[in-house]
C-alpha positions as a Markdown table, in Angstrom:
| # | Residue | x | y | z |
|---|---|---|---|---|
| 1 | Met | 12.7 | -65.1 | -11.6 |
| 2 | Asp | 12.3 | -63.2 | -14.8 |
| 3 | Tyr | 10.3 | -60.6 | -12.8 |
| 4 | Met | 13.1 | -60.0 | -10.4 |
| 5 | Lys | 15.6 | -59.3 | -13.2 |
| 6 | Lys | 13.2 | -56.8 | -14.8 |
| 7 | Phe | 12.6 | -55.1 | -11.5 |
| 8 | Lys | 16.4 | -54.8 | -10.8 |
| 9 | Gln | 16.9 | -53.5 | -14.3 |
| 10 | Phe | 14.2 | -50.9 | -13.8 |
| 11 | Leu | 15.7 | -49.7 | -10.5 |
| 12 | Ala | 19.1 | -49.4 | -12.1 |
| 13 | Glu | 17.6 | -47.2 | -14.9 |
| 14 | Glu | 15.9 | -45.0 | -12.4 |
| 15 | Glu | 19.1 | -44.4 | -10.5 |
| 16 | Lys | 20.9 | -43.4 | -13.8 |
| 17 | Glu | 18.1 | -40.9 | -14.6 |
| 18 | Asp | 18.4 | -39.4 | -11.1 |
| 19 | Glu | 22.1 | -38.8 | -11.7 |
| 20 | Lys | 21.4 | -37.0 | -14.9 |
| 21 | Val | 19.2 | -34.3 | -13.2 |
| 22 | Glu | 21.1 | -31.0 | -13.0 |
| 23 | Tyr | 20.2 | -28.6 | -10.3 |
| 24 | Gln | 20.1 | -24.8 | -10.9 |
| 25 | His | 22.2 | -24.2 | -7.7 |
| 26 | Gly | 24.8 | -26.4 | -6.1 |
| 27 | Glu | 24.3 | -27.3 | -2.5 |
| 28 | Glu | 27.2 | -25.1 | -1.4 |
| 29 | Glu | 25.6 | -22.1 | -3.2 |
| 30 | Leu | 22.4 | -22.2 | -1.2 |
| 31 | Gly | 22.4 | -20.3 | 2.0 |
| 32 | Glu | 19.8 | -20.1 | 4.7 |
| 33 | Ala | 16.4 | -19.0 | 3.5 |
| 34 | Asn | 14.6 | -16.5 | 5.7 |
| 35 | Val | 11.2 | -15.1 | 4.8 |
| 36 | Thr | 10.9 | -12.5 | 7.6 |
| 37 | Gly | 14.5 | -11.2 | 7.6 |
| 38 | Asn | 13.7 | -8.0 | 5.6 |
| 39 | Leu | 10.1 | -7.5 | 6.7 |
| 40 | Asp | 10.4 | -3.8 | 7.6 |
| 41 | Gly | 13.8 | -3.0 | 6.1 |
| 42 | Gly | 16.1 | -3.8 | 8.9 |
| 43 | Glu | 16.9 | -5.9 | 11.9 |
| 44 | Gly | 14.8 | -6.3 | 15.0 |
| 45 | Pro | 11.1 | -6.9 | 15.4 |
| 46 | Pro | 8.6 | -6.0 | 12.7 |
| 47 | Asn | 7.6 | -2.3 | 12.8 |
| 48 | Thr | 3.9 | -2.5 | 13.9 |
| 49 | Pro | 3.2 | 0.6 | 16.0 |
| 50 | Tyr | -0.5 | 0.0 | 16.5 |
| 51 | Ala | -0.4 | -3.8 | 16.9 |
| 52 | Phe | -1.2 | -3.7 | 20.6 |
| 53 | Gly | -3.5 | -1.2 | 22.3 |
| 54 | Asp | -5.3 | -0.7 | 25.5 |
| 55 | Asp | -8.9 | 0.2 | 26.3 |
| 56 | Ser | -8.3 | 3.9 | 26.4 |
| 57 | Pro | -10.5 | 6.0 | 24.1 |
| 58 | Lys | -7.5 | 7.2 | 22.2 |
| 59 | Ser | -6.4 | 3.7 | 21.4 |
| 60 | Lys | -9.9 | 2.7 | 20.4 |
| 61 | Lys | -10.2 | 5.7 | 18.1 |
| 62 | Lys | -6.9 | 4.7 | 16.4 |
| 63 | Gln | -8.1 | 1.2 | 16.0 |
| 64 | Lys | -11.4 | 2.3 | 14.5 |
| 65 | Asp | -9.6 | 4.8 | 12.1 |
| 66 | Asn | -7.1 | 2.2 | 11.0 |
| 67 | Ala | -9.8 | -0.4 | 10.4 |
| 68 | Glu | -12.0 | 2.0 | 8.4 |
| 69 | Ala | -9.0 | 3.2 | 6.4 |
| 70 | Ala | -7.8 | -0.3 | 5.6 |
| 71 | Thr | -11.2 | -1.8 | 4.6 |
| 72 | Gly | -13.2 | 1.3 | 3.4 |
| 73 | Tyr | -16.1 | 0.3 | 5.6 |
| 74 | Ala | -17.4 | 2.0 | 8.7 |
| 75 | Met | -17.3 | 0.1 | 12.0 |
| 76 | Val | -20.6 | -0.4 | 13.7 |
| 77 | Lys | -21.4 | -0.8 | 17.4 |
| 78 | Asp | -22.2 | -4.2 | 18.8 |
| 79 | Ser | -25.8 | -5.1 | 18.4 |
| 80 | Leu | -28.2 | -5.0 | 21.4 |
| 81 | Tyr | -28.7 | -8.7 | 20.9 |
| 82 | Lys | -25.0 | -9.4 | 21.3 |
| 83 | Lys | -24.8 | -7.2 | 24.4 |
| 84 | Met | -27.8 | -8.9 | 25.9 |
| 85 | Met | -26.5 | -12.4 | 25.3 |
| 86 | Ser | -23.0 | -11.5 | 26.7 |
| 87 | Met | -24.7 | -10.3 | 29.8 |
| 88 | Ile | -26.6 | -13.6 | 30.2 |
| 89 | His | -23.3 | -15.6 | 29.7 |
| 90 | Glu | -21.3 | -13.4 | 32.1 |
| 91 | Thr | -23.8 | -12.9 | 34.9 |
| 92 | Gly | -26.2 | -15.8 | 34.3 |
| 93 | Gln | -29.1 | -13.3 | 34.3 |
| 94 | Leu | -30.9 | -11.6 | 31.6 |
| 95 | Asn | -30.3 | -7.8 | 31.5 |
| 96 | Glu | -33.3 | -5.5 | 31.9 |
| 97 | Thr | -33.4 | -4.8 | 28.2 |
| 98 | Ser | -36.8 | -3.5 | 27.1 |
| 99 | Tyr | -38.7 | -5.0 | 24.2 |
| 100 | Arg | -38.8 | -1.5 | 22.6 |
| 101 | Glu | -34.9 | -1.3 | 22.5 |
| 102 | Tyr | -34.7 | -4.9 | 21.3 |
| 103 | Lys | -37.2 | -4.3 | 18.5 |
| 104 | Lys | -35.5 | -1.0 | 17.3 |
| 105 | Asp | -32.0 | -2.6 | 17.2 |
| 106 | Pro | -30.9 | -1.9 | 13.6 |
| 107 | Thr | -28.0 | -4.4 | 13.5 |
| 108 | Ser | -30.2 | -7.4 | 12.5 |
| 109 | Thr | -33.5 | -8.2 | 10.9 |
| 110 | Pro | -36.5 | -9.5 | 12.9 |
| 111 | Gln | -36.0 | -12.9 | 11.3 |
| 112 | Gln | -32.4 | -13.0 | 12.5 |
| 113 | Lys | -33.5 | -11.9 | 16.0 |
| 114 | Val | -36.0 | -14.7 | 16.2 |
| 115 | Asn | -33.6 | -17.3 | 14.8 |
| 116 | Arg | -30.9 | -16.3 | 17.3 |
| 117 | Gly | -33.4 | -16.3 | 20.1 |
| 118 | Ile | -34.5 | -19.8 | 19.3 |
| 119 | His | -30.8 | -20.9 | 19.0 |
| 120 | Glu | -30.1 | -19.5 | 22.5 |
| 121 | Val | -33.2 | -21.2 | 23.9 |
| 122 | Asn | -32.1 | -24.5 | 22.4 |
| 123 | Lys | -28.6 | -24.1 | 24.0 |
| 124 | Met | -30.1 | -23.3 | 27.4 |
| 125 | Leu | -32.5 | -26.2 | 27.2 |
| 126 | Gly | -29.6 | -28.5 | 26.4 |
| 127 | Leu | -27.8 | -27.3 | 29.5 |
| 128 | Met | -30.9 | -27.8 | 31.6 |
| 129 | Glu | -31.3 | -31.3 | 30.2 |
| 130 | Lys | -27.7 | -32.1 | 31.1 |
| 131 | Ile | -28.2 | -30.9 | 34.7 |
| 132 | Val | -31.4 | -32.8 | 35.1 |
| 133 | Asn | -29.9 | -36.0 | 33.6 |
| 134 | Asn | -26.9 | -35.7 | 35.9 |
| 135 | Asn | -29.1 | -35.3 | 39.0 |
| 136 | Ile | -31.4 | -38.2 | 38.0 |
| 137 | Arg | -28.3 | -40.4 | 37.7 |
| 138 | Leu | -27.0 | -39.2 | 41.0 |
| 139 | Lys | -30.4 | -39.8 | 42.6 |
| 140 | Thr | -30.6 | -43.4 | 41.3 |
| 141 | Glu | -26.9 | -44.3 | 42.1 |
| 142 | Met | -27.0 | -42.9 | 45.6 |
| 143 | Gly | -30.5 | -44.1 | 46.4 |
| 144 | Val | -32.0 | -40.7 | 47.3 |
| 145 | Asn | -35.8 | -40.9 | 47.9 |
| 146 | Ser | -38.1 | -38.1 | 46.9 |
| 147 | Asn | -39.3 | -37.8 | 50.5 |
| 148 | His | -35.8 | -36.6 | 51.5 |
| 149 | Phe | -36.1 | -33.4 | 49.4 |
| 150 | Trp | -36.7 | -30.1 | 51.2 |
| 151 | Lys | -40.1 | -28.6 | 51.1 |
| 152 | Ser | -38.9 | -25.8 | 48.9 |
| 153 | Thr | -37.6 | -28.3 | 46.4 |
| 154 | Gly | -41.0 | -29.8 | 46.0 |
| 155 | Lys | -42.5 | -26.4 | 45.4 |
| 156 | Arg | -39.8 | -25.6 | 42.9 |
| 157 | Phe | -40.7 | -28.8 | 41.0 |
| 158 | Ala | -44.3 | -27.7 | 40.6 |
| 159 | Lys | -43.3 | -24.2 | 39.5 |
| 160 | Ile | -40.7 | -25.5 | 37.0 |
| 161 | Asn | -43.4 | -27.9 | 35.6 |
| 162 | Glu | -45.8 | -25.0 | 35.2 |
| 163 | Arg | -43.2 | -22.8 | 33.5 |
| 164 | Met | -42.1 | -25.6 | 31.2 |
| 165 | Thr | -45.7 | -26.2 | 30.1 |
| 166 | Arg | -46.2 | -22.4 | 29.6 |
| 167 | Ile | -43.0 | -22.2 | 27.5 |
| 168 | Ala | -44.0 | -25.3 | 25.5 |
| 169 | Asn | -47.3 | -23.6 | 24.6 |
| 170 | Arg | -45.5 | -20.3 | 23.7 |
| 171 | Leu | -43.1 | -22.3 | 21.5 |
| 172 | Lys | -46.0 | -23.9 | 19.7 |
| 173 | Glu | -47.5 | -20.5 | 19.1 |
| 174 | Leu | -44.2 | -19.1 | 17.8 |
| 175 | Ser | -43.6 | -22.0 | 15.4 |
| 176 | Gln | -47.0 | -21.6 | 13.7 |
C-alpha cells in the first residue's frame, strides 16, 4: 500500500511541474504553419520553368546545360554496355554490337565490363532455372510423358545440353 501512495504523490508532483511550464507563444498566437507558401515569392505553383521537358533536341540541350551549370561536371553519353543491356531487356535479343566497339567503350574499365557481364549471365541463368523448374513441376503434376514431346523439342534438349556444357567450360576458363 505504501507504494501506491508514493506513486500517487509522484503523479501529483509531475502534474504540478507541467503546469509551471511557460510557452513562448500562447495557443491563440500561433497561426497555420506553411513551409511552401513563399517558395518563389508569391501565390500559385512554384516557378520551375524547366521542370518538365520533352524529347526534342532543344529540351535535351537545356537539360544538359542546366545539369552541367548546377554540378560543374560534364554529362557523358550512356555507355555501350548499358545500351546493349537495355536492348536485351527490351527486345529479348542481343544487339549486333561488335567486340571492337564493346572493348573501346571508355565509360567503364575492363574489370567492370567483365563483372557486369557475369552479373547479367547470373540473372539470365536464374530466369532460365525458374522456367525449367516451373515446367518440371507442370510435367510431374499433369503427368506428361517424355514421349509426348514434339520431335523438335527433343532436338532442342540436345542442343541446349551441348550449349550449357560449352558455356560451363567457358565459365571455368574465365574464372581462372
